[in-house]
mmCIF file of the N, C-alpha and C atoms, coordinates in Angstrom:
data_MODEL
# 
_entry.id   MODEL 
# 
loop_
_atom_site.group_PDB 
_atom_site.id 
_atom_site.type_symbol 
_atom_site.label_atom_id 
_atom_site.label_alt_id 
_atom_site.label_comp_id 
_atom_site.label_asym_id 
_atom_site.label_entity_id 
_atom_site.label_seq_id 
_atom_site.pdbx_PDB_ins_code 
_atom_site.Cartn_x 
_atom_site.Cartn_y 
_atom_site.Cartn_z 
_atom_site.occupancy 
_atom_site.B_iso_or_equiv 
_atom_site.pdbx_formal_charge 
_atom_site.auth_seq_id 
_atom_site.auth_comp_id 
_atom_site.auth_asym_id 
_atom_site.auth_atom_id 
_atom_site.pdbx_PDB_model_num 
ATOM 1   N N  . MET A 1 1  ? -0.687  -3.363  -22.840 1.00 0.00 ? 1  MET A N  1 
ATOM 2   C CA . MET A 1 1  ? -1.891  -2.973  -22.154 1.00 0.00 ? 1  MET A CA 1 
ATOM 3   C C  . MET A 1 1  ? -1.541  -2.118  -20.942 1.00 0.00 ? 1  MET A C  1 
ATOM 4   N N  . LYS A 1 2  ? -2.163  -0.978  -20.806 1.00 0.00 ? 2  LYS A N  1 
ATOM 5   C CA . LYS A 1 2  ? -1.913  -0.047  -19.709 1.00 0.00 ? 2  LYS A CA 1 
ATOM 6   C C  . LYS A 1 2  ? -2.610  -0.540  -18.445 1.00 0.00 ? 2  LYS A C  1 
ATOM 7   N N  . MET A 1 3  ? -1.861  -0.577  -17.343 1.00 0.00 ? 3  MET A N  1 
ATOM 8   C CA . MET A 1 3  ? -2.427  -0.985  -16.062 1.00 0.00 ? 3  MET A CA 1 
ATOM 9   C C  . MET A 1 3  ? -3.196  0.183   -15.450 1.00 0.00 ? 3  MET A C  1 
ATOM 10  N N  . LEU A 1 4  ? -4.215  -0.134  -14.686 1.00 0.00 ? 4  LEU A N  1 
ATOM 11  C CA . LEU A 1 4  ? -5.027  0.870   -14.015 1.00 0.00 ? 4  LEU A CA 1 
ATOM 12  C C  . LEU A 1 4  ? -4.412  1.206   -12.665 1.00 0.00 ? 4  LEU A C  1 
ATOM 13  N N  . SER A 1 5  ? -4.148  2.478   -12.423 1.00 0.00 ? 5  SER A N  1 
ATOM 14  C CA . SER A 1 5  ? -3.595  2.923   -11.141 1.00 0.00 ? 5  SER A CA 1 
ATOM 15  C C  . SER A 1 5  ? -4.735  3.199   -10.174 1.00 0.00 ? 5  SER A C  1 
ATOM 16  N N  . VAL A 1 6  ? -4.608  2.635   -8.961  1.00 0.00 ? 6  VAL A N  1 
ATOM 17  C CA . VAL A 1 6  ? -5.640  2.783   -7.930  1.00 0.00 ? 6  VAL A CA 1 
ATOM 18  C C  . VAL A 1 6  ? -4.968  3.038   -6.582  1.00 0.00 ? 6  VAL A C  1 
ATOM 19  N N  . PRO A 1 7  ? -5.708  3.562   -5.608  1.00 0.00 ? 7  PRO A N  1 
ATOM 20  C CA . PRO A 1 7  ? -5.154  3.721   -4.266  1.00 0.00 ? 7  PRO A CA 1 
ATOM 21  C C  . PRO A 1 7  ? -4.909  2.350   -3.625  1.00 0.00 ? 7  PRO A C  1 
ATOM 22  N N  . LEU A 1 8  ? -3.859  2.222   -2.849  1.00 0.00 ? 8  LEU A N  1 
ATOM 23  C CA . LEU A 1 8  ? -3.522  0.970   -2.177  1.00 0.00 ? 8  LEU A CA 1 
ATOM 24  C C  . LEU A 1 8  ? -4.675  0.476   -1.307  1.00 0.00 ? 8  LEU A C  1 
ATOM 25  N N  . SER A 1 9  ? -5.404  1.381   -0.712  1.00 0.00 ? 9  SER A N  1 
ATOM 26  C CA . SER A 1 9  ? -6.498  1.012   0.197   1.00 0.00 ? 9  SER A CA 1 
ATOM 27  C C  . SER A 1 9  ? -7.628  0.242   -0.486  1.00 0.00 ? 9  SER A C  1 
ATOM 28  N N  . THR A 1 10 ? -7.680  0.252   -1.820  1.00 0.00 ? 10 THR A N  1 
ATOM 29  C CA . THR A 1 10 ? -8.762  -0.433  -2.541  1.00 0.00 ? 10 THR A CA 1 
ATOM 30  C C  . THR A 1 10 ? -8.465  -1.897  -2.844  1.00 0.00 ? 10 THR A C  1 
ATOM 31  N N  . LEU A 1 11 ? -7.248  -2.364  -2.538  1.00 0.00 ? 11 LEU A N  1 
ATOM 32  C CA . LEU A 1 11 ? -6.913  -3.765  -2.804  1.00 0.00 ? 11 LEU A CA 1 
ATOM 33  C C  . LEU A 1 11 ? -7.762  -4.692  -1.956  1.00 0.00 ? 11 LEU A C  1 
ATOM 34  N N  . LYS A 1 12 ? -8.110  -5.836  -2.520  1.00 0.00 ? 12 LYS A N  1 
ATOM 35  C CA . LYS A 1 12 ? -8.836  -6.864  -1.784  1.00 0.00 ? 12 LYS A CA 1 
ATOM 36  C C  . LYS A 1 12 ? -7.833  -7.867  -1.224  1.00 0.00 ? 12 LYS A C  1 
ATOM 37  N N  . LEU A 1 13 ? -8.267  -8.670  -0.268  1.00 0.00 ? 13 LEU A N  1 
ATOM 38  C CA . LEU A 1 13 ? -7.389  -9.675  0.345   1.00 0.00 ? 13 LEU A CA 1 
ATOM 39  C C  . LEU A 1 13 ? -6.743  -10.559 -0.711  1.00 0.00 ? 13 LEU A C  1 
ATOM 40  N N  . GLY A 1 14 ? -5.431  -10.733 -0.603  1.00 0.00 ? 14 GLY A N  1 
ATOM 41  C CA . GLY A 1 14 ? -4.690  -11.587 -1.519  1.00 0.00 ? 14 GLY A CA 1 
ATOM 42  C C  . GLY A 1 14 ? -4.198  -10.912 -2.784  1.00 0.00 ? 14 GLY A C  1 
ATOM 43  N N  . GLU A 1 15 ? -4.665  -9.710  -3.070  1.00 0.00 ? 15 GLU A N  1 
ATOM 44  C CA . GLU A 1 15 ? -4.239  -9.024  -4.287  1.00 0.00 ? 15 GLU A CA 1 
ATOM 45  C C  . GLU A 1 15 ? -2.842  -8.431  -4.117  1.00 0.00 ? 15 GLU A C  1 
ATOM 46  N N  . LYS A 1 16 ? -2.056  -8.525  -5.195  1.00 0.00 ? 16 LYS A N  1 
ATOM 47  C CA . LYS A 1 16 ? -0.704  -7.950  -5.227  1.00 0.00 ? 16 LYS A CA 1 
ATOM 48  C C  . LYS A 1 16 ? -0.712  -6.699  -6.081  1.00 0.00 ? 16 LYS A C  1 
ATOM 49  N N  . SER A 1 17 ? 0.195   -5.788  -5.732  1.00 0.00 ? 17 SER A N  1 
ATOM 50  C CA . SER A 1 17 ? 0.290   -4.549  -6.508  1.00 0.00 ? 17 SER A CA 1 
ATOM 51  C C  . SER A 1 17 ? 1.713   -4.040  -6.501  1.00 0.00 ? 17 SER A C  1 
ATOM 52  N N  . ASN A 1 18 ? 1.986   -3.149  -7.434  1.00 0.00 ? 18 ASN A N  1 
ATOM 53  C CA . ASN A 1 18 ? 3.274   -2.471  -7.573  1.00 0.00 ? 18 ASN A CA 1 
ATOM 54  C C  . ASN A 1 18 ? 3.070   -1.001  -7.219  1.00 0.00 ? 18 ASN A C  1 
ATOM 55  N N  . VAL A 1 19 ? 3.917   -0.440  -6.391  1.00 0.00 ? 19 VAL A N  1 
ATOM 56  C CA . VAL A 1 19 ? 3.806   0.982   -6.052  1.00 0.00 ? 19 VAL A CA 1 
ATOM 57  C C  . VAL A 1 19 ? 4.206   1.813   -7.260  1.00 0.00 ? 19 VAL A C  1 
ATOM 58  N N  . VAL A 1 20 ? 3.361   2.787   -7.608  1.00 0.00 ? 20 VAL A N  1 
ATOM 59  C CA . VAL A 1 20 ? 3.616   3.668   -8.742  1.00 0.00 ? 20 VAL A CA 1 
ATOM 60  C C  . VAL A 1 20 ? 4.047   5.051   -8.261  1.00 0.00 ? 20 VAL A C  1 
ATOM 61  N N  . HIS A 1 21 ? 3.330   5.568   -7.253  1.00 0.00 ? 21 HIS A N  1 
ATOM 62  C CA . HIS A 1 21 ? 3.561   6.950   -6.817  1.00 0.00 ? 21 HIS A CA 1 
ATOM 63  C C  . HIS A 1 21 ? 3.106   7.117   -5.365  1.00 0.00 ? 21 HIS A C  1 
ATOM 64  N N  . LEU A 1 22 ? 3.784   8.005   -4.639  1.00 0.00 ? 22 LEU A N  1 
ATOM 65  C CA . LEU A 1 22 ? 3.395   8.338   -3.269  1.00 0.00 ? 22 LEU A CA 1 
ATOM 66  C C  . LEU A 1 22 ? 2.853   9.763   -3.240  1.00 0.00 ? 22 LEU A C  1 
ATOM 67  N N  . ASN A 1 23 ? 1.591   9.916   -2.850  1.00 0.00 ? 23 ASN A N  1 
ATOM 68  C CA . ASN A 1 23 ? 0.980   11.243  -2.711  1.00 0.00 ? 23 ASN A CA 1 
ATOM 69  C C  . ASN A 1 23 ? 1.044   11.669  -1.244  1.00 0.00 ? 23 ASN A C  1 
ATOM 70  N N  . VAL A 1 24 ? 2.197   11.476  -0.634  1.00 0.00 ? 24 VAL A N  1 
ATOM 71  C CA . VAL A 1 24 ? 2.377   11.693  0.799   1.00 0.00 ? 24 VAL A CA 1 
ATOM 72  C C  . VAL A 1 24 ? 3.463   12.734  1.007   1.00 0.00 ? 24 VAL A C  1 
ATOM 73  N N  . ILE A 1 25 ? 3.273   13.602  2.017   1.00 0.00 ? 25 ILE A N  1 
ATOM 74  C CA . ILE A 1 25 ? 4.290   14.615  2.327   1.00 0.00 ? 25 ILE A CA 1 
ATOM 75  C C  . ILE A 1 25 ? 4.632   14.571  3.812   1.00 0.00 ? 25 ILE A C  1 
ATOM 76  N N  . GLY A 1 26 ? 5.701   15.233  4.161   1.00 0.00 ? 26 GLY A N  1 
ATOM 77  C CA . GLY A 1 26 ? 6.066   15.408  5.557   1.00 0.00 ? 26 GLY A CA 1 
ATOM 78  C C  . GLY A 1 26 ? 6.548   14.149  6.251   1.00 0.00 ? 26 GLY A C  1 
ATOM 79  N N  . LEU A 1 27 ? 6.249   14.061  7.553   1.00 0.00 ? 27 LEU A N  1 
ATOM 80  C CA . LEU A 1 27 ? 6.717   12.949  8.375   1.00 0.00 ? 27 LEU A CA 1 
ATOM 81  C C  . LEU A 1 27 ? 6.134   11.609  7.932   1.00 0.00 ? 27 LEU A C  1 
ATOM 82  N N  . LEU A 1 28 ? 4.895   11.617  7.467   1.00 0.00 ? 28 LEU A N  1 
ATOM 83  C CA . LEU A 1 28 ? 4.295   10.371  6.991   1.00 0.00 ? 28 LEU A CA 1 
ATOM 84  C C  . LEU A 1 28 ? 5.052   9.844   5.774   1.00 0.00 ? 28 LEU A C  1 
ATOM 85  N N  . ARG A 1 29 ? 5.476   10.731  4.878   1.00 0.00 ? 29 ARG A N  1 
ATOM 86  C CA . ARG A 1 29 ? 6.261   10.305  3.709   1.00 0.00 ? 29 ARG A CA 1 
ATOM 87  C C  . ARG A 1 29 ? 7.552   9.630   4.153   1.00 0.00 ? 29 ARG A C  1 
ATOM 88  N N  . ARG A 1 30 ? 8.222   10.224  5.130   1.00 0.00 ? 30 ARG A N  1 
ATOM 89  C CA . ARG A 1 30 ? 9.474   9.651   5.650   1.00 0.00 ? 30 ARG A CA 1 
ATOM 90  C C  . ARG A 1 30 ? 9.225   8.261   6.234   1.00 0.00 ? 30 ARG A C  1 
ATOM 91  N N  . ARG A 1 31 ? 8.126   8.121   6.986   1.00 0.00 ? 31 ARG A N  1 
ATOM 92  C CA . ARG A 1 31 ? 7.796   6.824   7.583   1.00 0.00 ? 31 ARG A CA 1 
ATOM 93  C C  . ARG A 1 31 ? 7.524   5.775   6.511   1.00 0.00 ? 31 ARG A C  1 
ATOM 94  N N  . ILE A 1 32 ? 6.747   6.162   5.494   1.00 0.00 ? 32 ILE A N  1 
ATOM 95  C CA . ILE A 1 32 ? 6.421   5.241   4.394   1.00 0.00 ? 32 ILE A CA 1 
ATOM 96  C C  . ILE A 1 32 ? 7.699   4.801   3.673   1.00 0.00 ? 32 ILE A C  1 
ATOM 97  N N  . LEU A 1 33 ? 8.576   5.746   3.392   1.00 0.00 ? 33 LEU A N  1 
ATOM 98  C CA . LEU A 1 33 ? 9.844   5.422   2.720   1.00 0.00 ? 33 LEU A CA 1 
ATOM 99  C C  . LEU A 1 33 ? 10.713  4.530   3.599   1.00 0.00 ? 33 LEU A C  1 
ATOM 100 N N  . ASP A 1 34 ? 10.756  4.802   4.909   1.00 0.00 ? 34 ASP A N  1 
ATOM 101 C CA . ASP A 1 34 ? 11.548  3.987   5.841   1.00 0.00 ? 34 ASP A CA 1 
ATOM 102 C C  . ASP A 1 34 ? 11.035  2.553   5.909   1.00 0.00 ? 34 ASP A C  1 
ATOM 103 N N  . LEU A 1 35 ? 9.745   2.351   5.668   1.00 0.00 ? 35 LEU A N  1 
ATOM 104 C CA . LEU A 1 35 ? 9.171   1.008   5.657   1.00 0.00 ? 35 LEU A CA 1 
ATOM 105 C C  . LEU A 1 35 ? 9.511   0.256   4.368   1.00 0.00 ? 35 LEU A C  1 
ATOM 106 N N  . GLY A 1 36 ? 10.154  0.937   3.422   1.00 0.00 ? 36 GLY A N  1 
ATOM 107 C CA . GLY A 1 36 ? 10.541  0.300   2.164   1.00 0.00 ? 36 GLY A CA 1 
ATOM 108 C C  . GLY A 1 36 ? 9.501   0.414   1.081   1.00 0.00 ? 36 GLY A C  1 
ATOM 109 N N  . ILE A 1 37 ? 8.509   1.273   1.299   1.00 0.00 ? 37 ILE A N  1 
ATOM 110 C CA . ILE A 1 37 ? 7.466   1.467   0.291   1.00 0.00 ? 37 ILE A CA 1 
ATOM 111 C C  . ILE A 1 37 ? 7.900   2.596   -0.629  1.00 0.00 ? 37 ILE A C  1 
ATOM 112 N N  . VAL A 1 38 ? 8.503   2.205   -1.741  1.00 0.00 ? 38 VAL A N  1 
ATOM 113 C CA . VAL A 1 38 ? 9.000   3.141   -2.750  1.00 0.00 ? 38 VAL A CA 1 
ATOM 114 C C  . VAL A 1 38 ? 8.465   2.684   -4.102  1.00 0.00 ? 38 VAL A C  1 
ATOM 115 N N  . PRO A 1 39 ? 8.465   3.554   -5.111  1.00 0.00 ? 39 PRO A N  1 
ATOM 116 C CA . PRO A 1 39 ? 7.997   3.112   -6.431  1.00 0.00 ? 39 PRO A CA 1 
ATOM 117 C C  . PRO A 1 39 ? 8.706   1.831   -6.873  1.00 0.00 ? 39 PRO A C  1 
ATOM 118 N N  . GLY A 1 40 ? 7.906   0.880   -7.364  1.00 0.00 ? 40 GLY A N  1 
ATOM 119 C CA . GLY A 1 40 ? 8.435   -0.407  -7.810  1.00 0.00 ? 40 GLY A CA 1 
ATOM 120 C C  . GLY A 1 40 ? 8.287   -1.516  -6.778  1.00 0.00 ? 40 GLY A C  1 
ATOM 121 N N  . THR A 1 41 ? 8.012   -1.173  -5.521  1.00 0.00 ? 41 THR A N  1 
ATOM 122 C CA . THR A 1 41 ? 7.856   -2.168  -4.467  1.00 0.00 ? 41 THR A CA 1 
ATOM 123 C C  . THR A 1 41 ? 6.559   -2.955  -4.672  1.00 0.00 ? 41 THR A C  1 
ATOM 124 N N  . VAL A 1 42 ? 6.631   -4.266  -4.479  1.00 0.00 ? 42 VAL A N  1 
ATOM 125 C CA . VAL A 1 42 ? 5.451   -5.120  -4.568  1.00 0.00 ? 42 VAL A CA 1 
ATOM 126 C C  . VAL A 1 42 ? 4.829   -5.233  -3.179  1.00 0.00 ? 42 VAL A C  1 
ATOM 127 N N  . LEU A 1 43 ? 3.515   -4.980  -3.098  1.00 0.00 ? 43 LEU A N  1 
ATOM 128 C CA . LEU A 1 43 ? 2.762   -5.072  -1.850  1.00 0.00 ? 43 LEU A CA 1 
ATOM 129 C C  . LEU A 1 43 ? 1.644   -6.080  -2.031  1.00 0.00 ? 43 LEU A C  1 
ATOM 130 N N  . THR A 1 44 ? 1.354   -6.850  -0.979  1.00 0.00 ? 44 THR A N  1 
ATOM 131 C CA . THR A 1 44 ? 0.238   -7.788  -0.999  1.00 0.00 ? 44 THR A CA 1 
ATOM 132 C C  . THR A 1 44 ? -0.673  -7.499  0.184   1.00 0.00 ? 44 THR A C  1 
ATOM 133 N N  . CYS A 1 45 ? -1.963  -7.378  -0.072  1.00 0.00 ? 45 CYS A N  1 
ATOM 134 C CA . CYS A 1 45 ? -2.940  -7.174  0.999   1.00 0.00 ? 45 CYS A CA 1 
ATOM 135 C C  . CYS A 1 45 ? -3.164  -8.526  1.669   1.00 0.00 ? 45 CYS A C  1 
ATOM 136 N N  . ILE A 1 46 ? -2.846  -8.639  2.973   1.00 0.00 ? 46 ILE A N  1 
ATOM 137 C CA . ILE A 1 46 ? -2.967  -9.941  3.642   1.00 0.00 ? 46 ILE A CA 1 
ATOM 138 C C  . ILE A 1 46 ? -3.972  -9.951  4.789   1.00 0.00 ? 46 ILE A C  1 
ATOM 139 N N  . GLY A 1 47 ? -4.553  -8.809  5.118   1.00 0.00 ? 47 GLY A N  1 
ATOM 140 C CA . GLY A 1 47 ? -5.545  -8.817  6.183   1.00 0.00 ? 47 GLY A CA 1 
ATOM 141 C C  . GLY A 1 47 ? -6.174  -7.461  6.411   1.00 0.00 ? 47 GLY A C  1 
ATOM 142 N N  . LYS A 1 48 ? -7.413  -7.497  6.887   1.00 0.00 ? 48 LYS A N  1 
ATOM 143 C CA . LYS A 1 48 ? -8.119  -6.265  7.221   1.00 0.00 ? 48 LYS A CA 1 
ATOM 144 C C  . LYS A 1 48 ? -8.784  -6.454  8.577   1.00 0.00 ? 48 LYS A C  1 
ATOM 145 N N  . ALA A 1 49 ? -8.790  -5.413  9.379   1.00 0.00 ? 49 ALA A N  1 
ATOM 146 C CA . ALA A 1 49 ? -9.491  -5.449  10.657  1.00 0.00 ? 49 ALA A CA 1 
ATOM 147 C C  . ALA A 1 49 ? -10.992 -5.578  10.382  1.00 0.00 ? 49 ALA A C  1 
ATOM 148 N N  . PRO A 1 50 ? -11.760 -6.100  11.339  1.00 0.00 ? 50 PRO A N  1 
ATOM 149 C CA . PRO A 1 50 ? -13.208 -6.256  11.123  1.00 0.00 ? 50 PRO A CA 1 
ATOM 150 C C  . PRO A 1 50 ? -13.902 -4.975  10.654  1.00 0.00 ? 50 PRO A C  1 
ATOM 151 N N  . ALA A 1 51 ? -13.461 -3.839  11.160  1.00 0.00 ? 51 ALA A N  1 
ATOM 152 C CA . ALA A 1 51 ? -14.064 -2.567  10.740  1.00 0.00 ? 51 ALA A CA 1 
ATOM 153 C C  . ALA A 1 51 ? -13.418 -2.029  9.458   1.00 0.00 ? 51 ALA A C  1 
ATOM 154 N N  . GLY A 1 52 ? -12.401 -2.755  8.932   1.00 0.00 ? 52 GLY A N  1 
ATOM 155 C CA . GLY A 1 52 ? -11.744 -2.340  7.702   1.00 0.00 ? 52 GLY A CA 1 
ATOM 156 C C  . GLY A 1 52 ? -10.532 -1.452  7.895   1.00 0.00 ? 52 GLY A C  1 
ATOM 157 N N  . ASP A 1 53 ? -10.207 -1.146  9.138   1.00 0.00 ? 53 ASP A N  1 
ATOM 158 C CA . ASP A 1 53 ? -9.084  -0.242  9.397   1.00 0.00 ? 53 ASP A CA 1 
ATOM 159 C C  . ASP A 1 53 ? -8.390  -0.651  10.684  1.00 0.00 ? 53 ASP A C  1 
ATOM 160 N N  . PRO A 1 54 ? -7.112  -0.957  10.723  1.00 0.00 ? 54 PRO A N  1 
ATOM 161 C CA . PRO A 1 54 ? -6.123  -0.832  9.650   1.00 0.00 ? 54 PRO A CA 1 
ATOM 162 C C  . PRO A 1 54 ? -6.121  -2.036  8.706   1.00 0.00 ? 54 PRO A C  1 
ATOM 163 N N  . ILE A 1 55 ? -5.277  -1.926  7.694   1.00 0.00 ? 55 ILE A N  1 
ATOM 164 C CA . ILE A 1 55 ? -5.122  -2.986  6.700   1.00 0.00 ? 55 ILE A CA 1 
ATOM 165 C C  . ILE A 1 55 ? -3.676  -3.478  6.774   1.00 0.00 ? 55 ILE A C  1 
ATOM 166 N N  . ALA A 1 56 ? -3.488  -4.811  6.743   1.00 0.00 ? 56 ALA A N  1 
ATOM 167 C CA . ALA A 1 56 ? -2.150  -5.407  6.816   1.00 0.00 ? 56 ALA A CA 1 
ATOM 168 C C  . ALA A 1 56 ? -1.649  -5.719  5.411   1.00 0.00 ? 56 ALA A C  1 
ATOM 169 N N  . TYR A 1 57 ? -0.394  -5.366  5.171   1.00 0.00 ? 57 TYR A N  1 
ATOM 170 C CA . TYR A 1 57 ? 0.249   -5.605  3.874   1.00 0.00 ? 57 TYR A CA 1 
ATOM 171 C C  . TYR A 1 57 ? 1.567   -6.329  4.078   1.00 0.00 ? 57 TYR A C  1 
ATOM 172 N N  . LEU A 1 58 ? 1.917   -7.180  3.128   1.00 0.00 ? 58 LEU A N  1 
ATOM 173 C CA . LEU A 1 58 ? 3.221   -7.824  3.105   1.00 0.00 ? 58 LEU A CA 1 
ATOM 174 C C  . LEU A 1 58 ? 4.124   -6.962  2.236   1.00 0.00 ? 58 LEU A C  1 
ATOM 175 N N  . VAL A 1 59 ? 5.208   -6.458  2.830   1.00 0.00 ? 59 VAL A N  1 
ATOM 176 C CA . VAL A 1 59 ? 6.139   -5.561  2.140   1.00 0.00 ? 59 VAL A CA 1 
ATOM 177 C C  . VAL A 1 59 ? 7.553   -6.074  2.357   1.00 0.00 ? 59 VAL A C  1 
ATOM 178 N N  . ARG A 1 60 ? 8.196   -6.527  1.300   1.00 0.00 ? 60 ARG A N  1 
ATOM 179 C CA . ARG A 1 60 ? 9.584   -6.993  1.378   1.00 0.00 ? 60 ARG A CA 1 
ATOM 180 C C  . ARG A 1 60 ? 9.805   -8.005  2.503   1.00 0.00 ? 60 ARG A C  1 
ATOM 181 N N  . GLY A 1 61 ? 8.847   -8.931  2.670   1.00 0.00 ? 61 GLY A N  1 
ATOM 182 C CA . GLY A 1 61 ? 8.977   -9.978  3.674   1.00 0.00 ? 61 GLY A CA 1 
ATOM 183 C C  . GLY A 1 61 ? 8.518   -9.593  5.067   1.00 0.00 ? 61 GLY A C  1 
ATOM 184 N N  . ALA A 1 62 ? 8.091   -8.375  5.266   1.00 0.00 ? 62 ALA A N  1 
ATOM 185 C CA . ALA A 1 62 ? 7.608   -7.918  6.575   1.00 0.00 ? 62 ALA A CA 1 
ATOM 186 C C  . ALA A 1 62 ? 6.128   -7.556  6.474   1.00 0.00 ? 62 ALA A C  1 
ATOM 187 N N  . VAL A 1 63 ? 5.409   -7.753  7.560   1.00 0.00 ? 63 VAL A N  1 
ATOM 188 C CA . VAL A 1 63 ? 3.996   -7.382  7.606   1.00 0.00 ? 63 VAL A CA 1 
ATOM 189 C C  . VAL A 1 63 ? 3.886   -6.016  8.272   1.00 0.00 ? 63 VAL A C  1 
ATOM 190 N N  . ILE A 1 64 ? 3.204   -5.094  7.602   1.00 0.00 ? 64 ILE A N  1 
ATOM 191 C CA . ILE A 1 64 ? 2.970   -3.767  8.169   1.00 0.00 ? 64 ILE A CA 1 
ATOM 192 C C  . ILE A 1 64 ? 1.481   -3.468  8.122   1.00 0.00 ? 64 ILE A C  1 
ATOM 193 N N  . ALA A 1 65 ? 1.035   -2.622  9.022   1.00 0.00 ? 65 ALA A N  1 
ATOM 194 C CA . ALA A 1 65 ? -0.371  -2.213  9.040   1.00 0.00 ? 65 ALA A CA 1 
ATOM 195 C C  . ALA A 1 65 ? -0.436  -0.717  8.775   1.00 0.00 ? 65 ALA A C  1 
ATOM 196 N N  . LEU A 1 66 ? -1.327  -0.339  7.882   1.00 0.00 ? 66 LEU A N  1 
ATOM 197 C CA . LEU A 1 66 ? -1.533  1.073   7.556   1.00 0.00 ? 66 LEU A CA 1 
ATOM 198 C C  . LEU A 1 66 ? -3.002  1.418   7.720   1.00 0.00 ? 66 LEU A C  1 
ATOM 199 N N  . ARG A 1 67 ? -3.257  2.618   8.194   1.00 0.00 ? 67 ARG A N  1 
ATOM 200 C CA . ARG A 1 67 ? -4.630  3.103   8.228   1.00 0.00 ? 67 ARG A CA 1 
ATOM 201 C C  . ARG A 1 67 ? -5.108  3.277   6.794   1.00 0.00 ? 67 ARG A C  1 
ATOM 202 N N  . SER A 1 68 ? -6.389  3.087   6.582   1.00 0.00 ? 68 SER A N  1 
ATOM 203 C CA . SER A 1 68 ? -6.956  3.241   5.232   1.00 0.00 ? 68 SER A CA 1 
ATOM 204 C C  . SER A 1 68 ? -6.687  4.632   4.678   1.00 0.00 ? 68 SER A C  1 
ATOM 205 N N  . GLU A 1 69 ? -6.761  5.627   5.546   1.00 0.00 ? 69 GLU A N  1 
ATOM 206 C CA . GLU A 1 69 ? -6.514  7.016   5.156   1.00 0.00 ? 69 GLU A CA 1 
ATOM 207 C C  . GLU A 1 69 ? -5.102  7.184   4.581   1.00 0.00 ? 69 GLU A C  1 
ATOM 208 N N  . ASP A 1 70 ? -4.112  6.548   5.226   1.00 0.00 ? 70 ASP A N  1 
ATOM 209 C CA . ASP A 1 70 ? -2.728  6.633   4.751   1.00 0.00 ? 70 ASP A CA 1 
ATOM 210 C C  . ASP A 1 70 ? -2.519  5.788   3.493   1.00 0.00 ? 70 ASP A C  1 
ATOM 211 N N  . ALA A 1 71 ? -3.109  4.587   3.472   1.00 0.00 ? 71 ALA A N  1 
ATOM 212 C CA . ALA A 1 71 ? -2.958  3.697   2.314   1.00 0.00 ? 71 ALA A CA 1 
ATOM 213 C C  . ALA A 1 71 ? -3.580  4.305   1.057   1.00 0.00 ? 71 ALA A C  1 
ATOM 214 N N  . SER A 1 72 ? -4.590  5.145   1.228   1.00 0.00 ? 72 SER A N  1 
ATOM 215 C CA . SER A 1 72 ? -5.241  5.752   0.063   1.00 0.00 ? 72 SER A CA 1 
ATOM 216 C C  . SER A 1 72 ? -4.341  6.774   -0.633  1.00 0.00 ? 72 SER A C  1 
ATOM 217 N N  . LEU A 1 73 ? -3.254  7.186   0.023   1.00 0.00 ? 73 LEU A N  1 
ATOM 218 C CA . LEU A 1 73 ? -2.317  8.139   -0.561  1.00 0.00 ? 73 LEU A CA 1 
ATOM 219 C C  . LEU A 1 73 ? -1.204  7.465   -1.369  1.00 0.00 ? 73 LEU A C  1 
ATOM 220 N N  . ILE A 1 74 ? -1.198  6.138   -1.368  1.00 0.00 ? 74 ILE A N  1 
ATOM 221 C CA . ILE A 1 74 ? -0.195  5.375   -2.112  1.00 0.00 ? 74 ILE A CA 1 
ATOM 222 C C  . ILE A 1 74 ? -0.871  4.826   -3.376  1.00 0.00 ? 74 ILE A C  1 
ATOM 223 N N  . VAL A 1 75 ? -0.350  5.219   -4.534  1.00 0.00 ? 75 VAL A N  1 
ATOM 224 C CA . VAL A 1 75 ? -0.938  4.811   -5.820  1.00 0.00 ? 75 VAL A CA 1 
ATOM 225 C C  . VAL A 1 75 ? -0.216  3.552   -6.303  1.00 0.00 ? 75 VAL A C  1 
ATOM 226 N N  . VAL A 1 76 ? -1.017  2.531   -6.666  1.00 0.00 ? 76 VAL A N  1 
ATOM 227 C CA . VAL A 1 76 ? -0.458  1.244   -7.089  1.00 0.00 ? 76 VAL A CA 1 
ATOM 228 C C  . VAL A 1 76 ? -1.107  0.779   -8.388  1.00 0.00 ? 76 VAL A C  1 
ATOM 229 N N  . GLU A 1 77 ? -0.454  -0.201  -9.017  1.00 0.00 ? 77 GLU A N  1 
ATOM 230 C CA . GLU A 1 77 ? -1.014  -0.923  -10.170 1.00 0.00 ? 77 GLU A CA 1 
ATOM 231 C C  . GLU A 1 77 ? -1.063  -2.383  -9.783  1.00 0.00 ? 77 GLU A C  1 
ATOM 232 N N  . GLN A 1 78 ? -2.163  -3.060  -10.081 1.00 0.00 ? 78 GLN A N  1 
ATOM 233 C CA . GLN A 1 78 ? -2.270  -4.472  -9.766  1.00 0.00 ? 78 GLN A CA 1 
ATOM 234 C C  . GLN A 1 78 ? -1.293  -5.296  -10.587 1.00 0.00 ? 78 GLN A C  1 
ATOM 235 N N  . VAL A 1 79 ? -0.738  -6.335  -9.952  1.00 0.00 ? 79 VAL A N  1 
ATOM 236 C CA . VAL A 1 79 ? 0.202   -7.247  -10.613 1.00 0.00 ? 79 VAL A CA 1 
ATOM 237 C C  . VAL A 1 79 ? -0.578  -8.398  -11.183 1.00 0.00 ? 79 VAL A C  1 
# 
């Protein structure tokens, strides 16, 4: 069964996903890669600000916060 690829920003609290592709360029791409977000990485949505931005994710044992705008550039498949 083929998994549906969606932007990371669409995950709901508690949902896990696998990174498929990064639609990011420049300095932001370098920052995302430095955080360990590469294809195959498992991410879990663990919190959202009251206004919905930023969103907290669990990545390789660390909690990181990304703006919704940036998270929408990361393509994932739900686990």
